[in-house]
Structures are given as C-alpha cells and as structure tokens.
All heavy atoms as an XYZ file, in Angstrom:
876
protein
N     118.546    105.447    275.706
C     119.948    105.351    276.067
C     120.051    105.131    277.575
O     119.223    105.600    278.335
C     120.660    106.631    275.645
C     122.171    106.599    275.825
S     123.085    105.253    275.106
C     122.877    105.536    273.381
N     121.077    104.438    277.971
C     121.278    104.091    279.372
C     122.450    104.855    279.986
O     123.320    105.362    279.288
C     121.569    102.591    279.517
C     120.436    101.696    279.117
C     120.588    100.774    278.084
C     119.220    101.729    279.770
C     119.563     99.926    277.723
C     118.188    100.896    279.413
C     118.360     99.995    278.391
O     117.340     99.162    278.046
N     122.443    104.885    281.305
C     123.577    105.401    282.074
C     123.753    104.485    283.283
O     122.839    103.748    283.660
C     123.332    106.839    282.535
C     122.182    106.963    283.532
C     121.979    108.385    283.984
C     120.794    108.445    284.964
N     120.541    109.788    285.430
N     124.938    104.519    283.873
C     125.174    103.728    285.074
C     124.449    104.405    286.236
O     124.558    105.608    286.426
C     126.678    103.593    285.354
C     127.348    102.808    284.227
C     126.928    102.915    286.688
C     128.840    102.691    284.342
N     123.705    103.621    286.985
C     122.952    104.148    288.122
C     123.904    104.771    289.140
O     124.996    104.257    289.380
C     122.156    103.023    288.780
O     121.617    103.445    290.006
N     123.464    105.873    289.737
C     124.311    106.505    290.756
C     124.359    105.682    292.038
O     125.162    105.937    292.920
C     123.857    107.929    291.043
C     122.499    108.074    291.671
C     122.190    109.543    291.874
C     120.832    109.765    292.450
N     120.556    111.194    292.616
N     123.522    104.650    292.130
C     123.526    103.766    293.286
C     124.294    102.467    293.019
O     124.259    101.548    293.809
C     122.090    103.449    293.714
C     121.333    104.692    294.102
C     120.359    105.231    293.277
C     121.631    105.347    295.286
C     119.678    106.382    293.629
C     120.957    106.503    295.642
C     119.988    107.016    294.808
O     119.324    108.164    295.151
N     124.963    102.409    291.869
C     125.739    101.234    291.501
C     127.193    101.412    291.916
O     127.817    102.424    291.599
C     125.668    100.984    289.982
O     124.329    100.660    289.629
C     126.581     99.846    289.567
N     127.701    100.427    292.612
C     129.114    100.403    292.986
C     129.778     99.276    292.218
O     129.215     98.192    292.086
C     129.275    100.181    294.496
C     128.793    101.359    295.286
C     127.478    101.433    295.736
C     129.646    102.418    295.547
C     127.026    102.534    296.441
C     129.204    103.520    296.259
C     127.898    103.570    296.700
O     127.454    104.662    297.394
N     130.959     99.565    291.676
C     131.680     98.523    290.969
C     133.124     98.501    291.433
O     133.699     99.537    291.761
C     131.583     98.709    289.467
C     131.999    100.022    288.910
S     131.707    100.032    287.137
C     131.552    101.780    286.879
N     133.656     97.302    291.495
C     135.050     97.146    291.892
C     135.578     95.848    291.306
O     134.815     94.948    290.957
C     135.210     97.167    293.419
C     134.393     96.138    294.133
C     134.936     94.904    294.457
C     133.081     96.405    294.488
C     134.189     93.957    295.112
C     132.323     95.456    295.153
C     132.878     94.226    295.463
N     136.889     95.774    291.160
C     137.518     94.569    290.634
C     137.990     93.697    291.781
O     138.542     94.188    292.760
C     138.701     94.934    289.745
C     138.286     95.452    288.383
C     139.446     95.599    287.431
O     140.150     94.600    287.191
O     139.634     96.718    286.944
N     137.776     92.407    291.628
C     138.264     91.479    292.648
C     139.680     91.016    292.292
O     140.272     91.495    291.321
C     137.295     90.303    292.827
C     137.161     89.454    291.587
O     137.889     89.608    290.613
N     136.204     88.546    291.620
N     140.207     90.082    293.064
C     141.598     89.640    292.879
C     141.818     88.895    291.568
O     142.950     88.753    291.114
C     142.064     88.795    294.063
C     141.255     87.543    294.310
C     139.967     87.777    295.077
O     139.747     88.898    295.579
O     139.159     86.846    295.156
N     140.762     88.404    290.928
C     140.891     87.710    289.645
C     140.532     88.619    288.472
O     140.226     88.151    287.380
C     140.019     86.445    289.617
O     138.656     86.821    289.843
C     140.468     85.442    290.657
N     140.534     89.931    288.706
C     140.267     90.958    287.690
C     138.867     90.865    287.084
O     138.660     91.229    285.935
C     141.324     90.930    286.585
C     142.672     91.347    287.101
O     142.768     92.183    288.006
N     143.717     90.774    286.557
N     137.917     90.379    287.848
C     136.529     90.412    287.420
C     135.906     91.692    287.964
O     136.239     92.130    289.056
C     135.777     89.200    287.954
C     136.283     87.893    287.412
C     135.657     86.717    288.122
O     135.580     86.728    289.367
O     135.252     85.781    287.420
N     135.017     92.273    287.187
C     134.336     93.495    287.613
C     133.038     93.099    288.293
O     132.194     92.422    287.709
C     134.074     94.399    286.415
C     133.606     95.810    286.702
C     134.644     96.565    287.529
C     133.338     96.568    285.415
N     132.899     93.501    289.544
C     131.704     93.180    290.325
C     130.849     94.427    290.459
O     131.359     95.521    290.706
C     132.094     92.663    291.702
C     133.037     91.462    291.721
C     133.493     91.181    293.140
C     132.379     90.258    291.115
N     129.555     94.249    290.312
C     128.594     95.342    290.439
C     127.645     95.062    291.590
O     127.268     93.919    291.835
C     127.732     95.472    289.175
C     128.474     95.886    287.957
C     128.878     94.944    287.040
C     128.753     97.210    287.715
C     129.537     95.304    285.898
C     129.422     97.593    286.582
C     129.814     96.635    285.664
N     127.227     96.115    292.242
C     126.188     96.013    293.259
C     125.413     97.319    293.268
O     125.994     98.396    293.350
C     126.773     95.731    294.637
C     125.721     95.627    295.711
C     124.854     94.541    295.742
C     125.571     96.609    296.659
C     123.872     94.436    296.702
C     124.594     96.518    297.632
C     123.754     95.428    297.647
O     122.781     95.341    298.601
N     124.109     97.223    293.162
C     123.261     98.402    293.189
C     122.563     98.468    294.540
O     121.779     97.584    294.889
C     122.232     98.354    292.057
C     121.418     99.609    291.987
O     120.561     99.839    292.818
N     121.686    100.432    291.002
N     122.863     99.496    295.314
C     122.324     99.597    296.672
C     120.818     99.864    296.684
O     120.154     99.571    297.664
C     123.040    100.705    297.462
O     122.909    101.945    296.767
C     124.505    100.367    297.629
N     120.287    100.409    295.606
C     118.850    100.676    295.558
C     118.055     99.399    295.334
O     116.932     99.279    295.807
C     118.541    101.684    294.456
N     118.649     98.425    294.638
C     117.929     97.189    294.317
C     118.269     96.029    295.232
O     117.598     95.019    295.213
C     118.209     96.785    292.871
C     117.647     97.779    291.894
O     116.672     98.446    292.187
N     118.255     97.895    290.748
N     119.326     96.154    295.990
C     119.687     95.091    296.919
C     120.366     93.912    296.268
O     120.975     94.019    295.214
N     120.239     92.758    296.896
C     120.982     91.566    296.500
C     120.654     91.103    295.090
O     121.474     90.487    294.424
C     120.772     90.429    297.525
C     121.791     89.316    297.324
C     119.360     89.889    297.450
C     123.189     89.711    297.666
N     119.467     91.410    294.590
C     119.115     90.955    293.243
C     119.904     91.691    292.163
O     119.783     91.381    290.994
C     117.612     91.102    293.001
C     117.140     92.533    292.894
C     115.664     92.586    292.615
C     115.234     94.023    292.428
N     113.850     94.135    292.065
N     120.739     92.651    292.549
C     121.489     93.422    291.567
C     122.963     93.046    291.516
O     123.741     93.743    290.901
C     121.361     94.918    291.867
O     122.059     95.227    293.048
N     123.361     91.950    292.149
C     124.756     91.517    292.087
C     125.061     90.995    290.690
O     124.281     90.256    290.115
C     125.031     90.421    293.102
S     124.968     91.008    294.789
N     126.197     91.388    290.163
C     126.551     91.028    288.808
C     128.070     90.959    288.712
O     128.769     91.729    289.364
C     125.986     92.079    287.852
S     126.225     91.742    286.124
N     128.580     90.034    287.880
C     130.022     89.876    287.736
C     130.356     89.760    286.256
O     129.715     89.012    285.530
C     130.478     88.631    288.490
C     131.933     88.308    288.351
C     132.390     87.189    289.267
C     131.653     85.913    289.051
N     132.174     84.792    289.831
N     131.379     90.506    285.801
C     131.829     90.457    284.410
C     133.308     90.121    284.404
O     134.102     90.758    285.099
C     131.580     91.809    283.699
C     130.083     92.095    283.635
C     132.190     91.805    282.313
C     129.723     93.409    283.016
N     133.676     89.117    283.603
C     135.079     88.716    283.539
C     135.728     89.065    282.207
O     136.945     89.008    282.088
C     135.206     87.215    283.812
O     134.410     86.494    282.901
N     134.958     89.457    281.199
C     135.490     89.827    279.889
C     136.223     91.164    279.997
O     135.604     92.193    280.264
C     134.344     89.904    278.881
C     134.803     90.226    277.483
O     135.627     91.112    277.275
N     134.243     89.506    276.530
N     137.528     91.165    279.780
C     138.347     92.370    279.980
C     137.995     93.487    279.006
O     138.040     94.662    279.359
C     139.838     92.021    279.887
C     140.332     91.163    281.030
C     140.121     91.831    282.372
O     140.428     93.000    282.566
N     139.572     91.081    283.321
N     137.634     93.139    277.768
C     137.235     94.166    276.796
C     135.956     94.861    277.256
O     135.826     96.080    277.173
C     137.040     93.522    275.420
C     136.726     94.543    274.344
O     137.427     95.581    274.299
O     135.782     94.304    273.554
N     135.049     94.083    277.760
C     133.791     94.626    278.286
C     134.038     95.513    279.501
O     133.440     96.584    279.632
C     132.886     93.456    278.643
C     131.395     93.678    278.723
C     130.868     94.236    277.427
C     130.708     92.374    279.038
N     134.926     95.071    280.371
C     135.265     95.847    281.570
C     135.846     97.194    281.177
O     135.485     98.231    281.743
C     136.244     95.054    282.465
C     135.537     93.851    283.076
C     136.841     95.934    283.553
C     136.447     92.902    283.811
N     136.718     97.208    280.192
C     137.342     98.453    279.743
C     136.285     99.426    279.206
O     136.295    100.610    279.533
C     138.375     98.159    278.663
C     139.104     99.390    278.176
C     140.001     99.053    276.999
C     141.407     98.871    277.492
N     142.361     98.674    276.388
N     135.340     98.911    278.416
C     134.288     99.768    277.856
C     133.418    100.372    278.955
O     133.055    101.542    278.913
C     133.418     98.973    276.889
C     134.105     98.649    275.588
C     133.206     97.823    274.686
C     133.902     97.452    273.401
N     133.055     96.622    272.531
N     133.100     99.565    279.960
C     132.254    100.049    281.056
C     133.000    101.086    281.886
O     132.447    102.131    282.235
C     131.769     98.872    281.921
C     130.801     98.014    281.112
C     131.109     99.375    283.193
C     130.413     96.717    281.773
N     134.261    100.821    282.186
C     135.040    101.773    282.987
C     135.228    103.105    282.266
O     135.283    104.155    282.906
C     136.395    101.176    283.334
C     136.352    100.183    284.456
C     137.755     99.750    284.797
C     137.790     99.045    286.112
N     139.153     98.674    286.480
N     135.322    103.066    280.934
C     135.467    104.295    280.150
C     134.111    104.929    279.842
O     134.029    105.921    279.143
C     136.223    104.010    278.852
C     137.678    103.585    279.017
C     138.267    103.179    277.674
C     138.491    104.702    279.645
N     133.044    104.336    280.362
C     131.669    104.827    280.190
C     131.265    104.863    278.716
O     130.537    105.748    278.289
C     131.490    106.197    280.848
C     130.048    106.443    281.226
O     129.263    105.512    281.358
N     129.704    107.694    281.388
N     131.730    103.895    277.943
C     131.353    103.773    276.532
C     130.228    102.751    276.415
O     130.368    101.703    275.784
C     132.563    103.362    275.698
C     133.641    104.412    275.662
C     134.750    104.038    274.726
C     135.774    105.162    274.690
N     136.867    104.871    273.769
N     129.118    103.069    277.026
C     127.998    102.139    277.089
C     127.344    101.938    275.731
O     126.775    100.881    275.471
C     126.969    102.629    278.107
C     127.480    102.792    279.537
C     126.397    103.355    280.423
C     127.999    101.483    280.074
N     127.422    102.939    274.863
C     126.798    102.822    273.547
C     127.497    101.790    272.661
O     126.942    101.367    271.650
C     126.738    104.176    272.855
C     128.088    104.868    272.776
O     129.000    104.500    273.537
O     128.229    105.786    271.947
N     128.703    101.365    273.030
C     129.423    100.351    272.251
C     129.153     98.936    272.748
O     129.648     97.981    272.159
C     130.941    100.614    272.292
O     131.400    100.505    273.641
C     131.277    101.990    271.748
N     128.372     98.787    273.799
C     128.071     97.463    274.344
C     127.002     96.768    273.515
O     126.150     97.410    272.897
C     127.593     97.566    275.793
C     128.568     98.121    276.809
C     127.908     98.205    278.174
C     129.816     97.274    276.881
N     127.039     95.458    273.541
C     126.037     94.638    272.880
C     124.670     94.888    273.542
O     124.585     95.060    274.762
C     126.440     93.168    273.011
C     125.466     92.230    272.356
O     125.010     92.538    271.236
O     125.153     91.190    272.963
N     123.609     94.881    272.742
C     122.264     95.152    273.271
C     121.844     94.147    274.338
O     121.194     94.514    275.309
C     121.235     95.168    272.142
C     121.313     96.434    271.320
O     121.848     97.439    271.773
N     120.795     96.382    270.113
N     122.210     92.884    274.177
C     121.844     91.874    275.173
C     122.523     92.164    276.511
O     121.906     92.059    277.571
C     122.207     90.476    274.692
C     121.773     89.416    275.692
C     122.191     88.054    275.289
C     121.822     86.979    276.275
N     121.548     87.325    277.623
N     123.786     92.567    276.457
C     124.515     92.897    277.685
C     123.888     94.110    278.355
O     123.675     94.128    279.566
C     126.003     93.132    277.381
C     126.647     91.826    276.937
C     126.723     93.708    278.587
C     128.029     91.965    276.385
N     123.560     95.120    277.553
C     122.930     96.316    278.121
C     121.578     95.974    278.744
O     121.245     96.472    279.820
C     122.791     97.395    277.057
C     124.125     98.017    276.700
S     124.025     99.317    275.481
C     123.104    100.546    276.324
N     120.803     95.126    278.084
C     119.501     94.729    278.635
C     119.664     93.965    279.941
O     118.890     94.154    280.878
C     118.720     93.890    277.618
C     118.243     94.713    276.433
O     118.173     95.956    276.550
O     117.943     94.107    275.383
N     120.681     93.089    280.000
C     120.931     92.346    281.241
C     121.340     93.283    282.377
O     120.847     93.160    283.495
C     122.020     91.288    281.028
C     121.528     90.112    280.200
O     120.299     89.946    280.052
O     122.383     89.360    279.691
N     122.230     94.222    282.090
C     122.649     95.185    283.117
C     121.482     96.066    283.550
O     121.363     96.424    284.725
C     123.815     96.032    282.620
C     125.142     95.292    282.424
C     126.184     96.217    281.795
C     125.648     94.730    283.736
N     120.609     96.393    282.614
C     119.410     97.172    282.945
C     118.481     96.356    283.848
O     117.937     96.869    284.824
C     118.692     97.598    281.665
C     117.430     98.378    281.921
C     117.496     99.722    282.275
C     116.175     97.782    281.822
C     116.334    100.446    282.512
C     115.021     98.493    282.063
C     115.110     99.832    282.410
O     113.969    100.542    282.657
N     118.306     95.086    283.527
C     117.432     94.217    284.322
C     117.941     94.077    285.755
O     117.158     94.022    286.701
C     117.310     92.847    283.654
C     116.243     91.982    284.284
C     116.074     90.636    283.604
N     117.226     89.795    283.903
C     118.042     89.283    282.988
N     117.842     89.530    281.716
N     119.059     88.529    283.345
N     119.265     94.051    285.925
C     119.847     93.962    287.268
C     119.873     95.313    287.993
O     120.237     95.383    289.156
C     121.265     93.402    287.209
C     121.322     91.919    287.008
C     121.767     91.375    285.820
C     120.926     91.051    288.024
C     121.820     90.005    285.632
C     120.974     89.681    287.839
C     121.417     89.165    286.646
O     121.473     87.810    286.469
N     119.530     96.399    287.321
C     119.513     97.715    287.950
C     120.851     98.425    287.905
O     121.002     99.498    288.475
N     121.831     97.839    287.213
C     123.147     98.463    287.097
C     123.049     99.688    286.186
O     123.634    100.724    286.470
C     124.178     97.457    286.538
C     124.201     96.176    287.371
C     125.547     98.082    286.409
C     124.490     96.352    288.826
N     122.281     99.555    285.115
C     122.023    100.668    284.205
C     120.586    101.140    284.387
O     119.707    100.358    284.738
C     122.219    100.231    282.748
C     123.590     99.734    282.337
C     123.582     99.338    280.859
C     124.659    100.766    282.588
N     120.375    102.426    284.145
C     119.036    103.006    284.178
C     118.875    103.895    282.938
O     119.861    104.262    282.298
C     118.788    103.844    285.458
C     118.782    102.966    286.684
C     119.800    104.949    285.592
N     117.652    104.229    282.608
C     117.421    105.159    281.509
C     117.991    106.525    281.860
O     117.912    106.950    283.016
C     115.925    105.289    281.201
C     115.378    104.054    280.543
O     116.014    103.468    279.677
N     114.199    103.638    280.964
N     118.530    107.204    280.869
C     119.144    108.513    281.124
C     118.161    109.520    281.695
O     118.517    110.352    282.514
C     119.763    109.067    279.836
C     121.120    108.528    279.543
C     121.779    109.224    278.376
O     121.103    109.958    277.626
O     122.982    109.027    278.202
N     116.901    109.457    281.272
C     115.925    110.447    281.717
C     115.283    110.109    283.057
O     114.540    110.909    283.607
C     114.847    110.664    280.651
C     114.003    109.460    280.351
C     114.599    108.544    279.287
O     115.643    108.854    278.711
O     114.002    107.486    279.055
N     115.570    108.936    283.610
C     114.990    108.550    284.897
C     115.572    109.374    286.041
O     116.778    109.582    286.113
C     115.244    107.070    285.188
C     114.363    106.154    284.361
O     113.445    106.660    283.695
O     114.601    104.928    284.372
N     114.699    109.842    286.915
C     115.115    110.526    288.143
C     115.142    109.478    289.247
O     114.107    109.120    289.805
C     114.147    111.657    288.472
C     114.557    112.450    289.692
O     115.597    112.114    290.316
O     113.843    113.405    290.041
N     116.334    108.973    289.548
C     116.464    107.866    290.486
C     116.006    108.229    291.890
O     115.434    107.401    292.595
C     117.906    107.367    290.519
C     118.353    106.760    289.210
C     119.775    106.281    289.286
O     119.995    105.183    289.830
O     120.659    107.003    288.810
N     116.238    109.445    292.316
C     115.816    109.867    293.646
C     114.291    109.863    293.755
O     113.726    109.417    294.756
C     116.379    111.243    293.984
C     116.102    111.752    295.382
C     116.639    110.782    296.430
C     116.727    113.119    295.583
N     113.620    110.322    292.718
C     112.163    110.323    292.719
C     111.614    108.897    292.744
O     110.641    108.607    293.455
C     111.639    111.040    291.475
C     110.136    111.120    291.399
C     109.668    111.840    290.148
O     110.359    112.754    289.686
O     108.593    111.458    289.641
N     112.261    107.995    292.025
C     111.827    106.601    292.019
C     111.988    105.980    293.402
O     111.099    105.284    293.895
C     112.626    105.802    290.962
C     112.246    106.280    289.562
C     112.387    104.304    291.108
C     113.142    105.759    288.458
N     113.112    106.256    294.068
C     113.332    105.732    295.416
C     112.355    106.334    296.427
O     111.878    105.647    297.328
C     114.765    105.988    295.871
C     115.806    105.020    295.340
C     117.184    105.391    295.850
C     115.480    103.601    295.712
N     112.068    107.628    296.289
C     111.090    108.259    297.186
C     109.719    107.616    297.030
O     109.018    107.370    298.018
C     111.007    109.761    296.933
C     112.151    110.510    297.563
O     112.745    110.057    298.535
N     112.479    111.656    297.009
N     109.322    107.335    295.783
C     108.031    106.697    295.543
C     108.013    105.295    296.143
O     107.042    104.895    296.779
C     107.732    106.635    294.054
C     106.373    106.061    293.735
C     106.148    105.976    292.252
C     104.835    105.376    291.883
N     104.372    104.253    292.641
N     109.103    104.562    295.966
C     109.198    103.224    296.539
C     109.107    103.277    298.060
O     108.409    102.486    298.688
C     110.507    102.561    296.111
C     110.774    101.165    296.644
C     109.727    100.189    296.129
C     112.174    100.715    296.248
N     109.789    104.242    298.658
C     109.744    104.417    300.115
C     108.314    104.689    300.589
O     107.837    104.092    301.546
C     110.677    105.550    300.531
C     110.561    105.914    301.985
C     111.163    105.140    302.961
C     109.829    107.033    302.391
C     111.050    105.457    304.306
C     109.710    107.361    303.724
C     110.324    106.576    304.670
O     110.195    106.896    305.993
N     107.626    105.595    299.898
C     106.259    105.923    300.293
C     105.318    104.745    300.094
O     104.377    104.557    300.863
C     105.769    107.142    299.521
C     106.443    108.458    299.902
C     105.963    109.584    299.001
C     106.201    108.796    301.357
N     105.573    103.924    299.052
C     104.746    102.733    298.835
C     104.928    101.729    299.962
O     103.991    101.038    300.354
C     105.091    102.070    297.498
C     104.584    102.864    296.304
O     103.752    103.770    296.505
O     105.029    102.583    295.186
N     106.155    101.637    300.491
C     106.436    100.651    301.536
C     106.061    101.177    302.914
O     105.388    100.506    303.688
C     107.929    100.263    301.515
C     108.240     99.509    300.227
C     108.296     99.424    302.728
C     109.714     99.271    300.003
N     106.481    102.392    303.230
C     106.310    102.937    304.578
C     104.999    103.691    304.739
O     104.316    103.547    305.745
C     107.503    103.852    304.939
C     107.301    104.500    306.282
C     108.784    103.054    304.920
N     104.669    104.495    303.763
C     103.454    105.299    303.864
C     102.222    104.427    303.738
O     102.012    103.775    302.737
N     101.409    104.382    304.757
C     100.239    103.506    304.739
C      98.941    104.266    304.526
O      97.876    103.682    304.553
C     100.172    102.667    306.015
C     100.155    103.530    307.264
O     100.011    104.743    307.186
N     100.294    102.895    308.410
N      99.009    105.574    304.371
C      97.830    106.405    304.103
C      96.717    106.210    305.135
O      95.548    106.250    304.813
C      97.288    106.142    302.701
C      98.263    106.550    301.647
O      99.045    107.468    301.833
N      98.239    105.868    300.509
N      97.100    105.977    306.378
C      96.128    105.828    307.459
C      96.281    107.024    308.397
O      97.379    107.338    308.842
C      96.355    104.509    308.238
C      95.438    104.437    309.442
C      96.150    103.323    307.329
N      95.200    107.671    308.659
C      95.203    108.793    309.580
C      94.884    108.273    310.978
O      93.912    107.555    311.178
C      94.153    109.835    309.172
C      93.994    111.029    310.092
C      95.271    111.862    310.108
C      92.821    111.875    309.654
N      95.733    108.609    311.931
C      95.526    108.189    313.309
C      95.069    109.393    314.121
O      95.676    110.467    314.025
C      96.831    107.623    313.903
O      97.287    106.556    313.080
C      96.617    107.114    315.306
N      94.046    109.204    314.909
C      93.492    110.276    315.719
C      93.484    109.824    317.173
O      92.994    108.749    317.503
C      92.064    110.601    315.255
C      91.340    111.700    315.995
C      92.048    113.042    315.784
C      89.916    111.793    315.514
N      94.038    110.642    318.037
C      94.046    110.350    319.467
C      93.181    111.394    320.152
O      93.409    112.594    320.010
C      95.474    110.388    320.046
C      96.340    109.336    319.360
C      95.447    110.166    321.554
C      97.799    109.427    319.738
N      92.203    110.915    320.876
C      91.304    111.820    321.592
C      91.682    111.782    323.066
O      91.704    110.724    323.686
C      89.838    111.412    321.397
C      89.493    111.461    319.910
C      88.919    112.295    322.230
C      88.129    110.954    319.582
N      91.983    112.934    323.612
C      92.348    113.035    325.019
C      91.240    113.801    325.742
O      91.170    115.020    325.670
C      93.680    113.791    325.170
O      94.640    113.207    324.316
C      94.185    113.745    326.586
N      90.355    113.082    326.432
C      89.260    113.769    327.108
C      89.732    114.629    328.280
O      89.092    115.602    328.632
C      88.353    112.649    327.603
C      89.071    111.382    327.379
C      90.268    111.639    326.543
N      90.868    114.263    328.860
C      91.401    115.053    329.966
C      92.918    114.985    329.941
O      93.500    114.028    329.461
C      90.882    114.542    331.327
O      91.468    115.337    332.363
C      91.230    113.094    331.567
N      93.563    115.992    330.476
C      95.011    115.973    330.582
C      95.437    115.791    332.038
O      96.555    116.100    332.407
C      95.597    117.258    330.008
C      95.410    117.347    328.505
C      96.181    118.498    327.896
O      96.868    119.236    328.582
N      96.046    118.643    326.597
N      94.558    115.252    332.826
C      94.815    115.038    334.241
C      95.239    113.602    334.547
O      95.084    113.124    335.657
C      93.564    115.389    335.058
C      93.109    116.819    334.918
C      94.151    117.817    335.401
O      94.846    117.544    336.399
O      94.279    118.871    334.752
N      95.760    112.894    333.567
C      96.194    111.507    333.755
C      97.417    111.482    334.678
O      98.308    112.308    334.577
C      96.533    110.885    332.403
S      97.191    109.211    332.544
N      97.481    110.493    335.579
C      98.584    110.365    336.509
C      99.596    109.272    336.146
O     100.521    109.023    336.879
C      98.053    110.072    337.921
C      97.336    111.268    338.496
O      97.730    112.403    338.228
N      96.285    111.028    339.255
N      99.383    108.603    335.023
C     100.265    107.491    334.667
C     101.646    107.947    334.205
O     102.621    107.269    334.381
C      99.625    106.596    333.579
C      98.509    105.770    334.107
C      97.251    105.839    333.544
C      98.704    104.897    335.163
C      96.213    105.060    334.007
C      97.676    104.117    335.643
C      96.416    104.195    335.053
N     101.759    109.098    333.600
C     103.032    109.683    333.144
C     103.787    108.739    332.199
O     104.973    108.482    332.362
C     103.931    110.059    334.311
C     103.320    110.987    335.319
C     103.138    112.382    334.698
N     102.675    113.309    335.724
C     101.447    113.818    335.774
N     100.572    113.473    334.874
N     101.102    114.644    336.726
N     103.101    108.168    331.245
C     103.719    107.273    330.274
C     104.750    108.027    329.448
O     104.560    109.191    329.088
C     102.667    106.678    329.343
S     101.388    105.758    330.228
N     105.851    107.376    329.106
C     106.923    108.040    328.364
C     106.548    108.322    326.926
O     107.095    109.227    326.312
C     108.192    107.161    328.391
O     107.884    105.881    327.840
C     108.716    106.994    329.803
N     105.607    107.573    326.363
C     105.220    107.788    324.972
C     104.166    108.882    324.809
O     103.897    109.334    323.725
C     104.726    106.488    324.340
C     103.564    105.835    325.080
C     102.272    106.243    324.890
C     103.822    104.807    325.974
C     101.232    105.663    325.582
C     102.797    104.200    326.658
C     101.493    104.623    326.445
O     100.469    104.038    327.118
N     103.576    109.320    325.891
C     102.552    110.342    325.832
C     103.204    111.732    325.845
O     104.238    111.924    326.458
C     101.594    110.184    327.015
S     100.044    111.063    326.798
N     102.585    112.668    325.212
C     103.168    114.009    325.174
C     103.060    114.665    326.522
O     103.664    115.595    326.865
C     102.518    114.872    324.097
C     101.045    115.121    324.320
C     100.625    116.242    325.015
C     100.096    114.252    323.851
C      99.286    116.482    325.220
C      98.758    114.490    324.040
C      98.356    115.608    324.725
O      97.038    115.858    324.931
C-alpha cells in the first residue's frame, strides 16, 4: 500500500490542474494531473481507489511511497552515500611554534 510522501507538495494552478513536486527527488518528480475525479480522490487521500497504473506512475515519480518506508532514514542514507566519503584524514603537527597564523589552522 502507498502513502503520499511527506516531501511531496501539491497545489492547483489557475487551470485547476493538480501539480506535484517532491523535494526529496528534485526535478524528476514534477507531475501534473488534470482529471478532476482523480484530483478529488488524491485530495481526500483515497489512494486505494486509484487505478494501479496511476499509482505506479506516482510511485515512480516519488509522489507516493510505501507505507512502511522510513523516508528520513532513506534520505540520511542518500546523504551519507553522497557526502560521506569514508576517508580518514590525519594531520600531523610536529611543532606548534608555527608563525604563519593561518585562519584555517586551529
């Protein structure tokens, strides 16, 4: 079963189309729905009444996620995969009598 991602924002534009954007997935998660019956079901959170193809498409765009998924844990893992490089840096200071007074040095 699916749920709407807590990182998904939806709003209606001036032509009454429902626009979705998932901040966790970025630009690849932009989606637009113009079917008013579909919009009503989504706004009322009646996702179980949606067609399977529509649900799969919304899932693929990141608008929907599995109910049991911990989105924060997934984002933390993604962050560590991108930023965490698992490299240990070691600085050896043979003396603390340096006169350069660099701003980056402790």
